[in-house]
C-alpha positions in Angstrom: 0.1 -0.1 0.2 1.2 3.3 -1.0 1.1 6.7 1.3 -1.9 7.9 -0.8 -3.6 4.5 0.1 -2.8 4.5 3.1 -4.2 8.1 3.8 -7.2 6.6 2.3 -7.7 4.2 4.2 -7.3 6.0 7.3 -9.6 8.5 6.4 -12.4 5.7 5.9 -11.3 4.0 9.3 -11.5 7.2 11.2 -15.1 8.3 9.6 -16.1 4.7 10.8 -15.0 5.1 14.2 -16.7 8.6 14.5 -19.9 7.2 13.4 -19.6 4.3 15.7 -18.4 6.4 18.7 -21.7 8.7 18.1 -24.3 5.9 17.6 -22.8 4.4 21.0 -23.3 7.9 22.3 -26.6 8.7 21.3 -28.4 5.2 22.2 -26.8 5.5 25.9 -28.0 8.9 26.4 -31.4 8.0 24.6 -31.7 5.3 27.1 -31.3 7.3 30.6 -33.3 10.2 29.2 -36.5 7.9 28.1 -36.2 6.0 31.4 -35.9 9.3 33.4 -39.2 10.6 31.5 -41.1 7.5 31.8 -40.0 7.5 35.6 -41.2 10.8 36.4 -44.2 10.5 34.2 -45.4 7.2 36.2 -44.6 9.1 39.5 -47.1 11.8 38.3 -49.5 9.0 37.8 -49.1 7.5 40.9 -49.5 10.9 42.8 -52.2 11.7 40.5 -54.2 8.5 41.8 -53.0 9.1 45.5 -53.8 12.7 46.2 -57.0 12.1 43.8 -55.8 14.8 41.5 -57.7 13.8 38.1 -56.1 17.0 36.3 -52.6 15.4 36.2 -54.0 12.8 33.8 -54.6 15.7 31.6 -51.2 16.4 31.0 -49.3 13.1 31.2 -50.3 11.9 27.8 -48.7 15.0 26.3 -45.5 14.0 28.6 -45.7 10.9 27.0 -45.8 12.1 23.9 -42.8 14.0 24.6 -41.0 10.9 25.7 -41.8 9.3 22.4 -40.6 12.2 20.3 -37.5 12.2 21.6 -37.3 8.6 21.9 -38.0 8.6 17.8 -35.9 11.8 17.1 -32.6 9.6 18.8 -33.4 6.6 16.8 -33.7 8.5 13.4 -30.4 10.2 14.1 -29.0 6.6 15.2 -30.7 4.9 12.0 -29.3 7.9 9.7 -25.7 7.2 11.4 -26.4 3.5 10.9 -27.0 3.8 7.1 -24.1 5.8 6.8 -21.9 3.5 9.1 -23.1 0.5 6.5 -22.1 2.7 3.3 -18.6 3.5 4.9 -18.0 -0.2 5.9 -19.0 -1.2 2.1 -16.3 1.2 1.1 -13.7 0.3 3.5 -14.3 -3.4 2.2 -14.3 -2.8 -1.3 -11.3 -0.8 -0.6 -9.4 -3.6 0.9 -10.8 -6.4 -1.2 -12.2 -8.7 1.5 -15.1 -8.3 4.2 -13.1 -7.0 7.1 -16.3 -5.0 8.7 -19.4 -7.0 8.5 -21.7 -5.4 11.6 -24.0 -3.7 9.6 -25.1 -6.9 7.7 -24.9 -8.6 10.9 -27.4 -6.3 12.5 -29.9 -6.1 9.8 -30.5 -10.0 10.0 -30.2 -10.3 14.1 -31.3 -6.8 15.7 -33.4 -4.7 13.5 -37.0 -5.7 13.7 -36.7 -8.7 16.4 -39.5 -10.0 18.4 -38.6 -8.0 21.3 -38.6 -5.1 19.6 -42.2 -5.4 18.4 -43.2 -6.6 21.9 -41.6 -3.0 23.1 -43.4 -1.3 20.3 -46.8 -2.8 21.1 -46.4 -1.9 24.8 -45.4 1.8 23.9 -49.0 1.9 21.8 -51.0 0.4 24.4 -49.6 2.7 27.2 -49.7 5.5 25.3 -53.3 4.7 24.4 -54.1 3.9 27.9 -52.8 7.3 29.1 -54.6 9.0 26.1 -57.7 7.2 27.4 -57.7 8.2 31.1 -56.5 11.8 29.8 -59.9 11.7 27.9 -61.9 11.1 30.6 -60.3 13.6 32.6 -60.4 16.2 30.2 -64.3 15.5 30.0 -64.6 16.1 33.5 -63.2 19.5 33.6 -64.9 20.6 29.8 -62.1 20.2 28.0 -62.6 17.2 25.9 -62.7 19.1 22.7 -59.4 21.0 22.9 -58.0 17.6 24.2 -58.8 15.4 21.3 -57.6 18.4 19.2 -53.8 18.4 20.8 -54.0 14.8 20.5 -54.8 14.4 16.8 -52.4 16.7 16.1 -49.9 15.0 18.3 -51.0 11.5 16.7 -50.8 13.0 13.3 -47.1 14.4 14.1 -46.4 10.8 15.5 -47.3 9.0 12.6 -44.9 11.3 10.4 -42.3 11.2 12.7 -42.6 7.3 12.4 -42.7 7.3 8.9 -39.4 9.2 8.5 -37.7 7.2 11.2 -38.7 4.0 9.0 -37.1 5.2 5.9 -33.8 7.0 7.7 -31.3 4.3 7.3 -32.0 3.5 3.6 -32.1 7.2 2.9 -28.9 8.1 4.5 -27.2 4.9 3.0 -28.5 5.9 -0.6 -27.2 9.8 0.0 -24.1 8.5 1.3 -23.4 6.6 -1.6 -24.2 9.5 -3.9 -22.3 11.8 -2.0 -19.2 9.7 -2.3 -19.6 9.1 -5.7 -20.4 5.6 -6.1 
């Protein structure tokens, strides 16, 4: 390998490491913030029941939407980084003429869309549905039902759009990376 080839391989490997580190950092930070958010919301729920403060149930679903939006935002960034990482790995593998970086292909087959993830998504949906239902009951008690339904409708539409963007992030990032680096 000549000096120019060594510089190119070092750039590829450095980019791969930067992206890998960013993914790890985002996942770790996201898990902590989501855990704190869900803990605070759960504590609010328990406090509302204990103290018989029904109006608290009106705002808890909005807080839950906030936690979910944060999770989707971070997951979209991780998926975007993952698409870029896959492309970098392909470039490195092509450059060296052998499969030395295989994580993205392994992750696609094992980690992405597994049964635990499907169950977790179902639980999020069930918890959100329950929170919205309880919130609606609280809103009806205080004559805020129309406003509540409007806010929840807007948040739900935004949630669906966000999920759609997230679902496409990996492939979109991969295609952009591929076209940006001239392949």
